[in-house]
N, C-alpha and C positions, 0 to 999 in steps of 0.2 A: 638583459639590459634593454630598456625600452627604446623604441624607435621614435625619434622626435620629428624626423622628416621622412616622408614616404610618398612614392608615386606608384600608381597602378596603371599600366598600359597608357601612359601619358602620351598624347598625340596632338600635333598641331599641323594643319595644312593651310597654306595661303594660296588659294586657287588650286593649281595643279602641282604646286611645290609642297613636298612633304618635308617640312622643316624639322619635325620631331616625330619619330615613329615608334609608338608602343614602348616607351621607356619605363621600366619598373626598377626602382631602387629603394634602399632603406638606409638611413643614417642614424646611428645610435647616439644617445646622449653623451656629450663630451668628446665625440669623435671629430677628427678633421678629415673631411671627405674631399679629395681632390678630383675635380670634374674636368677631364682633359679632352681636348679636341682641337683640330685645326680651325682657323677662322672660317666661319660659315658652317661648322659641323652641327650646330643646334644648341650650343651651350647657353647663349643669352636667351633664346626663346624658351628653353626649359626653365631658366631662372625666372623669367617674366611670368610663366605660369605658376611657379612655386609661390610667387609674391602676389598673385591675383591681378597682375597688370594686364594680362590678356587671358581670354577664356580658351580652354582646351577644345579642340575639335572632338576629342574622345578621351576617355580615361579621367583620372582624378589625381589631385595632389593633396597631401595631408600634412599639417604641422601640429605637433602636440596631440596627434590623434584626431584632429578636427579637420574636416574637409575645407579646403581653401575655396572661397566663393566671394562674390561681390559684397555680400552682407556680413562677412566674417571680420569686422573691423577690430574686434577685441584681440585678435591674434597678433596684430602689429605692435601691441604694447611690449611684447617680449621678443621682437625680431628687429635686428639691425641689418641694413642692406646697402650695397653699393652696386649699381647696375650701369654698365657702359660709362659714359662721360659724367662725372659728378656735376650736379647743378648747384648754383649759388646765386645770391644777389650781388652782381658785380660791383655796384656802387657802395656796398656796405663792407665793413672790415671783416676780417676773419672772426674776431670776437663777436661782432654784431650778428653775423650769420648764425653762429652757434647759439647765441642768446635767443634769437628768434626760434630756433629749433628747440631749445630748452622749454620755452613757453608753450610752443605747440605740443610738445610731449607732456606738458604739465609736470615737469620735474621740479619738486620743491627746493632742492638743494641749489642755491644760486652759485655755489662754488664749483659745481660740476663742469661748467664751461672751462674754467681755469685748469681744472684737473686734466680734462681731455686735451686741451691745448698743449699742456706739458707732456702728456703721454705720447702725443703724435709729433713732438719736436717742432711745434708751430709757434713757440713763444717769441722768436725774433720777428714773426710776421703777424702777431695778434692785431696790430693796428693798421695793417696794410689792406687796401681794398682788394676784395677777392678777384676782381677783374684784372689785377696787376700781378697775380701770382703766376709762378712758373707752372708747367704741366704737372711736375712732381708734387709741388706744394698744393696745387688744386686737388690732386689725388689724396693727399693727406687730409685736406679739409673734408673731402667726401667720407673718408674713413672715420674722421672725428665725429661726424654726424651719425654714422652707423654705430659708433661705440658709446655715444653720449649717455644713453639711458641704461647702460649695463644690461644689454639684452641676453637672453638665454640662447638665442640662435643668431648667428651671423651668416648672411648669404652675400658672398662677394664675387663680383664678376671682374676678372682680370685686375685685381687690386694693385699689382706691381707695375701697371702701365705708367710710364713717365718717370718712374723712380730710378735714381742712380743706384749702383751696386750697394753702397752703404745703406741707403734708404730701404732697399729690398730686405737686407739683413735685419734692420731695425723692425720693420713690419712683421717679418717672419717670427722674430723673437717675441714680439707682443702677442701675436696670435697663438704661439706655443704656450705662453703664460696663461692666456685666457682659457685655453682648452685644458691644460694640465692642472692648473691650480684653482680655476674657478668653474670648471665643468661646463664651459660654453661649447655648444655644438657649432662647428664651422663647416659650411659648404662653400668651397672656393673653386672657381673655374680658372683655367689657364690653358695656353697652348704650349707652355714650357714645362716639359716633364721633369727636367733636372731640378728646377726650383721647387716644384710641387713635392717631389720625392723627399725633400729635406724637411717637409712640414706635415704632409698628410699621413694619417694612419691607414687609410684605405684609398684606393684610386679606381675611378671608373673612366673608361675611354669611350667617347662618343664619336661616331664617324657617320657622316651623311644621315644624321638624325637618329641613328640606332646605337644603343649601348652595346659595344662589341666585346668588352672585357671589364671585369671587376677583379681586383686582387688586393690583398693586404700589402701595404708598402714594404714591409720587411721581407716579403717573398719576391719582390721585384728583382733583386740581385741574382737570384737563382735562375731567373729566366733569360738573363743576358747571355747571348752566344759568345763563346770563346774560340780562339783559333791560335795555332802555333805557326808563326811565320819563319821560314827558313830561306836563307840565300847562300848559294855556293857559286864558285866560278863555273863549274860544269853542271848546269841545272838538269840537263837531260839525263845524265848518268845518275845524279842524286835522286831524281824522281823515280827512275827505274829501280834503284836500290830500295827506296822507301816502299814502293808498291810491292816489290818482291817480299818485303818484310811484313806485308799485310796492311799497310796504311793507305787511306784514301788521300790522294794528293792532287791538288789543283794549282793552277797558276793564276795569280791575281793580275789585274790590269797593269800593275807596276812591274810585272815579270818576276815576282817573288813566289816561292812555293808556299802553299797554304795547306795545313793539316788540321782537320777538325775532330779527329779521333780523341776520345777522352784520355786514353792511355798516353798519347803523345803530349797532350796539354798538361796532364798531371806530372809526367816525368820527361821533361824536355832534355834532361841530361842524358837519357838513354838514346835519344835521337842523335845528340852530338857525338856520343861514343861510337854509335854504329857508323855514322858518316866518316868520322876520323879513321876508324878501322878499315873503311873501304877506300881510304885515300882521298876523301872528299870533305876536308875540314870546312865547317860552315863559317861564313863571314857575317851572318846574322842569324840569331836564334832568339825569338821574342814571343812570349805569350801575350796576346792582345784580347782585351775584353770589349765587347760592344758597349758603346756609351748609351745612356738612357734615351737621348734624342733619336739615335739610330733604331733602338728597340721600338720606340713609339711609332716611327715612320714605317718600320717593318710590319707591325701589327695593323696599322692603318692600311698599308699596301696590300696585305693579305685579304683584307675585307673589301678591297676594290674589285677583287677577281670574282 
């Protein structure tokens, strides 16, 4: 499957600050690539280089196999984007803002504005001045501009900013539809792993300008750490019994016993039986899986060391 987005050792320095350091990635046609990182990790700088908004210090970015440069204007006919805060003409209505964009894009279908207004749930606000929109609806307007010309690539920087939970779900479903049913390639940045994991087919984690991990989204669950939490009245005796039985046992900050051995996690009932037979019946026995946000922070923390 062809790569429609590619970077080769993409690097950007601002003086002594290394904003992006030698990032190489590939995004295939129809893929949803989740680009994850904390605020300031280098996500927006990478996206600006992908879009030719800033020049790399070193390395290259490619769209549709063509190097992105100041004179590659024809590339943008097939690219929709949203970067940081969406811009608009505040004194013009939602419809007027999109009509201007339609004319600038030279889109012949005059009905395309109404179609995208409906698709982004902006119909109640079509005649409202953009300057009076809420943050969430301003974000929808920015997305409408990105979707307007039915691009083959969408590059979106934190598109869920300002949206309420229902709006986030609506946008997620729209993006899934574009990818799955229309073959649109989507590159989407976020600092929220839980949300990206519901949408992306592949995830790249950037930290302090470096790409520290890439993984298929369906493999993420297998990387989440699990533990068995056990509580008993006589913790010291229970811990001694468990260690004698070959388990590695730790005490959490909350004073609960923690076992990370796979055998204990897979068969917690055997732990319960063993403790009951030892006269130490458990008052708590729970398998707990690391959530996605904790995994993200763990991976980022490991790359701080």
